[in-house]
ZAMARGU-4260 file (C-alpha; in steps of 0.2 Angstrom, whole numbers, plus 5000, padded with zeros to 4 digits):
<rodrens>
0) 3946/4363/4283 | 3938/4374/4296 | 3948/4367/4310 | 3964/4371/4300 | 3958/4389/4297
5) 3954/4390/4316 | 3971/4383/4321 | 3979/4395/4309 | 3969/4410/4317 | 3974/4405/4335
10) 3992/4403/4330 | 3992/4420/4322 | 3984/4430/4336 | 3994/4421/4350 | 4010/4425/4340
15) 4003/4444/4338 | 4000/4445/4357 | 4016/4438/4361 | 4025/4451/4350 | 4014/4465/4358
20) 4019/4460/4375 | 4037/4460/4370 | 4037/4476/4362 | 4028/4484/4377 | 4040/4477/4390
25) 4055/4484/4380 | 4046/4501/4379 | 4043/4501/4398 | 4062/4496/4401 | 4068/4510/4389
30) 4056/4523/4398 | 4059/4518/4416 | 4070/4530/4426 | 4087/4525/4429 | 4086/4528/4448
35) 4068/4522/4451 | 4064/4515/4470 | 4061/4498/4462 | 4079/4498/4454 | 4087/4506/4469
40) 4081/4492/4481 | 4086/4478/4470 | 4104/4486/4468 | 4106/4489/4487 | 4101/4470/4491
45) 4113/4464/4477 | 4127/4475/4482 | 4138/4462/4490 | 4153/4468/4482 | 4171/4466/4491
50) 4175/4484/4498 | 4192/4491/4505 | 4190/4501/4521 | 4200/4516/4524 | 4200/4523/4542
55) 4200/4542/4542 | 4202/4555/4557 | 4195/4572/4555 | 4191/4587/4566 | 4176/4598/4567
60) 4183/4612/4556 | 4186/4600/4541 | 4169/4591/4544 | 4160/4608/4545 | 4166/4611/4527
65) 4161/4594/4522 | 4143/4596/4529 | 4141/4613/4521 | 4146/4607/4504 | 4135/4592/4503
70) 4120/4600/4510 | 4122/4613/4495 | 4125/4599/4483 | 4111/4589/4488 | 4098/4602/4490
75) 4102/4611/4474 | 4096/4628/4481 | 4101/4641/4493 | 4099/4635/4511 | 4088/4645/4524
80) 4097/4637/4538 | 4115/4632/4544 | 4122/4616/4552 | 4137/4619/4563 | 4148/4607/4573
85) 4154/4615/4590 | 4153/4603/4606 | 4136/4599/4598 | 4127/4598/4581 | 4119/4615/4579
90) 4105/4618/4568 | 4102/4637/4566 | 4089/4645/4555 | 4072/4655/4556 | 4054/4650/4560
95) 4039/4660/4553 | 4027/4663/4567 | 4012/4676/4563 | 4022/4682/4547 | 4037/4686/4558
100) 4054/4677/4557 | 4060/4671/4573 | 4077/4664/4576 | 4079/4646/4579 | 4093/4637/4587
105) 4093/4618/4590 | 4106/4608/4597 | 4109/4588/4595 | 4120/4575/4602 | 4127/4563/4589
110) 4125/4545/4592 | 4134/4533/4580 | 4123/4518/4575 | 4130/4500/4572 | 4129/4502/4554
115) 4138/4518/4554 | 4124/4530/4552 | 4122/4544/4565 | 4106/4548/4575 | 4106/4567/4582
120) 4096/4567/4598 | 4089/4583/4601 | 4098/4592/4616 | 4092/4610/4617 | 4081/4622/4609
125) 4078/4641/4608 | 4065/4650/4597 | 4066/4668/4603 | 4055/4668/4619 | 4041/4656/4613
130) 4038/4639/4622 | 4035/4627/4608 | 4035/4608/4609 | 4051/4600/4601 | 4041/4588/4590
135) 4032/4603/4583 | 4048/4612/4579 | 4055/4597/4570 | 4040/4595/4559 | 4042/4613/4554
140) 4060/4610/4550 | 4056/4595/4540 | 4042/4603/4530 | 4050/4620/4528 | 4070/4616/4526
145) 4076/4609/4510 | 4085/4593/4516 | 4095/4579/4507 | 4085/4563/4504 | 4097/4554/4516
150) 4092/4565/4531 | 4076/4560/4540 | 4067/4571/4553 | 4059/4561/4567 | 4048/4572/4576
155) 4040/4560/4588 | 4058/4554/4593 | 4065/4571/4594 | 4079/4566/4583 | 4086/4568/4565
160) 4093/4552/4557 | 4107/4554/4544 | 4108/4538/4534 | 4125/4538/4527 | 4121/4521/4519
165) 4109/4531/4506 | 4123/4545/4503 | 4129/4543/4485 | 4147/4546/4483 | 4158/4546/4468
170) 4165/4528/4463 | 4150/4521/4474 | 4160/4523/4489 | 4151/4521/4506 | 4154/4530/4523
175) 4152/4524/4541 | 4156/4533/4557 | 4165/4524/4570 | 4167/4539/4582 | 4158/4555/4583
180) 4165/4565/4599 | 4163/4583/4597 | 4168/4588/4614 | 4185/4580/4612 | 4185/4585/4593
185) 4188/4566/4590 | 4179/4561/4573 | 4183/4544/4564 | 4174/4536/4550 | 4177/4523/4537
190) 4177/4525/4519 | 4172/4509/4510 | 4178/4509/4491 | 4172/4494/4480 | 4186/4485/4473
195) 4176/4474/4461 | 4160/4476/4449
</rodrens>
C-alpha cells in the first residue's frame, strides 16, 4: 500500500512540475520583447525569402533629403550635427573642448562593400585650429552624437560603417548600394522587396 501511495505522489508532483514549467515558458514568451536580439538573429538567419530587385539611380540632392529624413526618424530627437553629400560625405557638428564649442568638419570617401553596405573612410578633418587624432574625434562623435543603430563608428579604422542590411524599411524591403560616386554624382542602389512570406 505504501508503494501505491509513493507512486501516486511521484506522479502528482511530476505532473505539477511539468505544468509549472509549461506555464513559466508561456509567461516568458508573452513577456519577451518583440524585437529582442535573440529573435532578430533567428529572423535574419531564416530570411531566405525570394526578393524582387529594383535598380534605382539617384543624385546627391535627393539622397541628402533621404539621409536627413532617416537620421531624424531613427534617432527620434533633434540632431546636433549634419550629414551632407558634396564630392565627399561631410559630417558637420561641434566638439566641446574646455567648455567651448568648436566647429567640427570631417569628410569621408564612401566605399561600397560586396553586400551593399557602405564604409565611409575618413578623408579630412578640421576642428578649429586644434590638432587632435582622428580616432579620438571619431570616438567623441560615437559617444556624443545620436546615431541610428545601423551606423557604427570605427575609431581604430578611421571610418564609419553604414550597415544597410540592418536598416528597417517598410514592407521589410532591403537596400544595397551598387555605385556611390559622389564626384560624378552617380549613385545607384538596389531596392530588394520580398515577394513571399
